[in-house]
C-alpha positions in Angstrom: 84.1 117.9 115.4 85.9 115.8 118.1 84.3 112.4 117.5 85.3 109.0 116.5 84.7 109.7 112.8 87.4 112.5 112.9 89.9 110.1 114.5 89.1 107.5 111.8 89.6 110.2 109.1 93.1 110.8 110.4 93.8 107.1 110.3 92.4 106.6 106.8 94.4 109.6 105.5 97.6 108.6 107.2 97.3 105.1 105.6 96.7 106.6 102.2 99.7 108.9 102.4 101.9 106.0 103.7 100.7 103.8 100.8 99.1 101.2 103.2 95.4 101.3 102.1 93.7 98.1 101.2 91.5 98.1 98.0 88.4 98.3 100.1 89.6 101.2 102.2 90.9 102.9 99.1 87.4 103.0 97.6 86.1 104.4 100.9 88.9 107.0 100.9 88.0 108.3 97.4 84.3 108.2 98.2 84.9 110.4 101.3 87.2 112.7 99.4 84.5 113.4 96.8 81.4 113.5 99.0 82.6 114.7 102.5 83.7 118.3 102.8 85.2 117.9 106.3 87.3 114.9 105.1 88.4 116.7 101.9 89.6 119.8 103.9 91.4 117.6 106.4 93.1 115.7 103.5 94.2 119.0 101.9 95.9 120.2 105.0 97.6 116.9 105.8 98.7 116.2 102.3 100.4 119.6 102.0 102.2 119.0 105.3 103.1 115.5 104.3 104.6 116.5 100.9 106.5 119.4 102.3 108.5 117.2 104.7 110.6 114.2 104.2 108.7 111.5 106.0 110.1 108.1 106.9 107.8 105.1 106.3 105.8 104.0 109.3 103.2 101.4 110.0 99.9 103.3 110.6 98.0 100.2 111.8 100.5 99.6 114.6 100.4 103.2 115.7 96.7 103.4 115.7 96.2 100.2 117.7 98.4 101.8 120.4 96.4 105.0 120.4 92.9 103.6 120.0 93.5 101.1 122.9 93.7 104.1 125.2 90.4 105.6 124.1 86.9 104.9 125.3 84.9 106.5 122.4 81.5 105.8 124.0 82.3 107.8 127.2 81.3 111.4 127.4 83.2 112.2 130.6 85.7 115.0 130.8 88.5 112.5 131.0 87.4 110.7 127.9 87.3 114.0 126.0 90.8 114.8 127.1 92.0 111.4 125.9 90.4 112.1 122.5 92.4 115.4 122.2 95.6 113.5 123.2 94.9 110.9 120.5 94.5 113.5 117.9 97.7 115.3 119.0 99.5 111.9 118.9 98.3 111.2 115.4 99.6 114.6 114.3 103.0 113.7 115.9 103.1 110.7 113.7 103.1 113.0 110.8 105.9 115.1 112.3 103.7 118.1 113.0 104.7 120.0 116.1 101.8 122.5 116.1 98.1 122.2 116.4 96.2 122.4 113.0 92.8 123.7 112.1 90.7 120.6 113.0 91.8 120.9 116.7 91.0 124.5 116.6 87.5 123.8 115.3 86.0 126.5 117.5 87.3 129.0 115.0 85.1 129.0 111.9 86.2 130.9 108.9 83.6 133.2 107.3 83.4 132.8 103.5 82.3 135.1 100.7 80.9 133.9 97.3 81.0 136.2 94.4 79.6 135.5 91.0 80.3 137.2 87.7 77.2 136.8 85.5 77.3 139.1 82.5 80.2 141.3 83.6 83.9 140.7 84.5 84.5 141.2 88.2 87.7 142.2 90.1 88.3 140.8 93.6 91.1 141.4 96.1 91.6 138.9 98.9 92.7 139.6 102.4 96.3 138.6 101.6 96.6 141.0 98.7 95.9 138.4 96.0 94.0 139.9 93.0 91.6 137.8 91.1 89.7 138.8 87.9 86.6 136.7 87.4 85.3 136.0 83.9 81.6 135.9 83.0 79.5 133.0 84.3 82.1 132.2 87.0 81.9 131.9 90.8 84.6 132.3 93.4 84.3 131.2 97.1 87.0 132.4 99.5 87.5 133.0 103.2 87.3 136.6 104.4 90.6 136.2 106.2 93.6 133.9 105.7 95.5 134.9 108.9 94.7 131.8 110.9 95.3 129.1 108.2 98.5 127.5 107.2 97.2 127.4 103.6 95.2 129.9 101.5 92.4 128.0 99.7 89.7 129.2 97.4 87.2 127.4 95.2 86.5 128.3 91.5 83.7 127.4 89.2 84.4 128.9 85.8 87.3 131.0 84.7 89.5 133.5 86.5 92.9 135.2 86.3 95.0 135.0 89.5 97.7 137.3 90.7 98.7 135.5 93.8 100.5 137.5 96.6 103.7 135.7 97.5 103.8 134.1 101.0 106.3 131.3 101.4 104.6 130.3 104.7 101.1 129.9 103.2 100.6 127.9 100.1 97.8 129.2 97.8 95.4 126.5 96.5 92.6 126.8 94.0 90.1 123.9 94.2 88.0 123.2 91.1 85.6 120.4 90.3 88.2 118.2 88.7 91.7 119.5 89.9 93.8 121.4 92.4 96.1 124.2 91.6 98.9 124.9 94.0 101.2 128.0 94.1 103.2 130.3 96.4 103.1 133.5 94.4 102.5 133.8 90.6 100.2 134.8 87.9 98.0 132.4 86.0 94.7 131.9 84.2 92.4 129.0 85.2 89.4 127.8 83.1 87.6 125.1 85.0 83.8 124.9 84.4 82.3 121.9 86.2 80.3 120.9 83.1 83.6 120.5 81.1 86.0 117.6 81.8 88.9 119.7 80.6 90.8 122.1 83.0 92.9 124.7 81.2 95.8 126.3 83.1 97.8 129.2 81.5 100.9 130.4 83.5 102.1 133.9 82.8 104.5 134.3 85.7 106.3 131.9 88.0 105.3 128.3 88.1 102.2 126.3 89.2 101.5 122.8 90.2 98.3 121.2 88.9 97.1 117.9 90.3 94.0 115.7 90.0 91.5 115.7 92.9 93.1 112.5 94.4 96.6 114.1 94.4 97.9 111.0 92.7 99.0 112.8 89.5 100.5 116.2 89.2 102.3 118.4 86.7 104.5 121.5 87.1 103.7 124.3 84.6 106.1 127.3 84.1 105.6 130.8 82.6 104.8 130.7 78.9 103.2 127.2 79.1 99.7 126.1 79.1 98.4 122.8 80.4 95.1 121.0 79.6 94.1 118.4 82.2 91.6 115.8 81.0 89.5 114.5 83.9 88.3 111.5 81.9 91.7 109.8 81.3 93.7 111.8 83.9 96.1 113.1 81.3 98.1 116.3 81.2 98.9 118.0 77.9 101.4 120.9 77.9 101.3 123.4 75.0 102.7 126.8 74.2 100.5 129.6 75.3 98.3 131.3 72.7 98.2 135.0 73.7 94.7 135.4 72.3 93.4 132.9 74.9 93.6 135.7 77.4 91.5 138.1 75.4 88.7 138.2 78.0 91.3 139.7 80.4 93.7 141.7 78.2 91.2 142.8 75.5 94.1 142.3 73.0 94.1 140.1 69.9 97.3 139.4 67.9 97.5 137.7 64.5 100.8 137.0 62.8 100.3 135.3 59.4 97.2 133.4 60.5 94.8 131.9 58.0 91.3 133.4 57.7 90.0 130.2 59.2 92.3 130.5 62.2 91.3 134.2 62.6 87.5 133.3 62.5 88.0 130.6 65.1 89.7 133.1 67.5 87.0 135.8 66.9 84.2 133.3 67.6 85.6 132.7 71.1 86.4 136.3 71.7 83.1 137.9 70.6 80.6 135.0 70.8 79.7 135.1 67.1 79.5 132.3 64.7 81.6 132.9 61.6 80.9 131.4 58.1 83.3 131.7 55.2 81.1 131.6 52.1 83.9 130.9 49.6 86.2 128.1 50.7 89.0 129.6 48.6 89.3 132.4 51.1 90.0 130.1 54.1 93.7 130.1 53.7 94.2 133.8 53.0 96.9 135.0 55.5 96.1 137.9 57.9 98.4 140.0 60.2 97.1 142.6 62.6 96.7 143.5 66.3 93.6 144.8 68.1 93.3 146.3 71.6 89.9 147.2 73.1 88.3 146.8 69.7 84.7 146.0 69.1 83.6 143.4 66.6 82.6 146.0 64.0 86.1 147.5 64.1 87.7 144.1 63.6 85.4 143.3 60.7 86.2 146.6 59.0 89.9 146.0 59.2 89.4 142.4 57.9 87.3 143.7 55.0 89.8 146.4 54.0 92.9 144.2 54.4 91.6 141.1 52.7 89.3 142.6 50.1 86.2 140.7 51.4 82.8 141.9 52.6 80.6 140.6 55.4 77.0 140.4 56.6 75.7 140.2 60.2 72.5 138.3 61.0 71.8 138.0 64.7 74.8 136.0 66.1 76.2 134.9 62.7 78.7 136.7 60.6 79.2 135.7 57.0 82.3 136.6 55.1 81.9 136.9 51.4 84.4 137.3 48.5 83.1 140.0 46.1 
């Protein structure tokens, strides 16, 4: 990976972090961030290092003119290769980094594993001790070992519940189609299907930072809060966590003076049935109860007995009827 493109990547990223990008280069930056995996991974590492240290402003163009003047990019001699390594190291020094990062050690390639939960929920423990519960129709990509990285990064398509093992020296990052989630050690649920422009984050322990893919906008979410990030307008909406939203993980439903309409909405999401209330006068009937590891038939029986209604099931549709 030691070529002129990599050197240019460092320059482009350093200018972006220093706020010195022109409009033209800014468009190139975001294009590379979206389409080039090498560039995206390099940016992830440098952005974390940059934000974790107090950096004084510097002029990246001046620094780069001094460095690039010493390079002969078209030479393939051993001396030229050494100069390239020196240039990379000098660039890192501009950022205040005193150790070699993963791009320089490109001979080491992490092995990755991909797991997909199709019709069943899957449990996965990572090499650092982090436990992840993967919901149906979801995919997780993770390195087999985190030991050589300064960050712990996984990719998620779908929904998963994370119990992240605390490690103050290695930030844990979840990359999704539209957002990044950054933590040190905490518990949270993340719903981020690529075909949905909404990313839903539920924090149950600790605190989590969610940011857009360009790292221009971010929001801190604490335990008991939920955040919905909209990729279309780059907005964050913080709401109180609905305990029933984690039914797929906890298998517990709790209703406290909820209307029948609200109950049916929750049951639709929990059991993948469509509910119809035949008599509109029943929609505002209040219902209170809790269920743990209950099937849909058990829930319907309790509803029927408690509210004095009956029901019919036809394929994936449940119809509630007032006698």
